[in-house]
N, C-alpha and C positions, 0 to 999 in steps of 0.2 A: 265579745270575749276573745282575747288574743289566742292565736293557735300556739300549740307547743312547738310544732316545727322542729322536730328532732329526727330527721331521716337516719336510717341505718344505726339507730341507737337502741339502748335497752327499751325505750318506750315502744318501739315498733314490734317488739316481740309479743306484746299483749293485744288481745282483741276482746270484743264483747258481742254476745248474741243471746237471744232467748228463743226457745222453742215454744210455739204458740199453743194455746189450749185446743184440744181436739186432735193433736198430732202425737200424743204419748205413744201410740202404737208403733211409730217409726223412729222413736228417739235412738234406740241402740244402733239401728242402720245408719242413721244420720251421723252419730258420733263416729262410727267406723269410717265413714266417708271423710269427716273432718281429719281423722287420724291419717288416712291415706294421703292427705295433702299437708301433712306435717303439723296439724293442729292438735295440741293436747289440751283436753279440758282439765284445768288445774283447780277450778272451784265450781261447784254446781249446787243449786238450791231450788226446790219447788216452792214458789211463793206467789203471792198477789203483789204485783208491783204497786208501790205507793203512788197515790195520785200525783204528788209533786214530782216524782221521777218520771211518770208518764208525761207530764207536762214538759219536762226537760227533753225527753227522748224525741217527742213529737212536736217540739216547739214551733217548727216551721208550718205545722198544719193547724195550729190553734184557732186561726180565723176561718177555717174551712167549714162549710155547712155540715159536714159529716162528723166533725170533731166531737161534739158532746156524746153522740151515740157510740163512737169508737172508744172514747175514753171510758164510758160506763161499762162497756163490754170488758175492757182490760181490768177495770177495778173489780168486776164481778167474777173473773176467771183467772185461776193461777196459771203461771207460765213456768218453764224451767230456765232459770237465769244462769248463764255460764260466763266465767272468765276463761279465755283460751290463750295458749302460749305456743309460739312457734320459734324454735331455736334459731332458725335462719332469718328471723325478722319478717316484716311485712305481714303480720298475722291479719290485720284488718283488711288489707288489700286482697289477701287470699280468700277471706270470708266474703268480700264483695264479689270476687270472681265466681265463687260458688253460688252466690245469690243470683247473679245475672248471666252466668254461663260465658265468662270472658276469658281471654288468654289461654284458650285451649282446655279450660276446665268445664266440666258439666254443670249445668244449672240444677242445683239440688231442690230448688223451688219447683222446677218443672218435674224432676224425678219423682218427688213425693206429693205432687198435687193430688188432692181428693177429687174424684169425679163430681161434677155439679152441673146443673142446668144453667145455660147462659141466661143472663138477664136481658130481656128484650130492650131495644133502644128507647121505646116509649116509657118503659118503667124506669130506665136509667135517668131519663129526663125528669120524671116525676120525683125521683130520688134526689137529683141535683137541686130541684126547686124545694125540697123538703116536704113534698106532698104525697109520698108513697104510703099507702096504707100499712105497709110493713117496713117502715123506715129503718128501724133498728136492725131488723133481720137482714135487710139488704145491705146495710152499712157493714155488718159482720162479714157477709159474703164477699163484698167487694174490697174490703180493706184487710180482713183477717184470714182469708182462706188460702194461706200459704204457710209453709212449714216453719219458717223462722224469720226473725228480724235480726238485723245486725246494724251496729253503729256505722256511720258514714265515714269517720275519720279516726285516727289514733287518739286524738284529743277527746272526741266524744266518748270513745270506748272507755278511756281512763277515768273520765269525769263521771260517766254513769256508774262505773264500779265503785268510785269514791262515794258517790251519793247513796248507793245502796248501803254501804257501810255506815254512813251517817244515820240513815233511817232505821236500820235494824241493829240494835245494840248486840254486840257479839257476832255479827254476821260473818266476819273472818276469824273463825276460831283457831286456837293454837294447835288443834289436832288435825289440821289439814293433811291429807296424804301427799300433798305436794308442797311441803312446808318450805323448801328452799325457793321454789318458784313464787309462792305467796309472800315470802319475805322480801323478794325483790320488788314485788308489786307494792308491798307496804312502803318501801323506800321511795317509790315513785309518788305515792300519796303524800308523803312528807314533803316532797318537792312541790307538789301542787298546793299544799296548804301554805307553804312558805310564800307563794306568789299567787294567791287565790283571788280570782275575780268572779267566782261563781255566783255571788250574791246578786249581781246585776241581772242575771238570767235565771236564777233559781230561787234565791231567798225570798223574793217578793211574790212569788206565784201563789 
């Protein structure tokens, strides 16, 4: 899929993230941390990610041994899906900084990590081989025990938001409290639709 590659443009003002199941108790604090870094939540919805959207978001992991269990966990548990806007641009880069603790920004995954017992090496090996007696539970612990997921690129962020609009009729309602921001996002969707290559990576999943 060709990259959008529009640095310092309207595209870079938008980002995508979702707060994972089990972290509802820290959502308000997390959103405040986003705001402190110039990120405004312009659309938010509690939902179960459609299986086809999960397959797009995690397409690089689809052949990994843990993917079926991780996918099922996401299908079974709602997340808080968010479109974010940063007036100064680089919204997705800021989200990645906050994910990994880069460029002088605090890692929010570390800040909001739930305490848990480490999985011993021998159990990790059994999990990798698909032989752990609690395979699904260990998959959730190792892949989902962090507060939020974020897209890796502006392109991925916009296309994920576009796909959610396709999957859920009326997903972007006209009553959004950030109507002007959402209107700008809608124009970007029109641009994506005009030169859409999503089918090769999404439509056949």
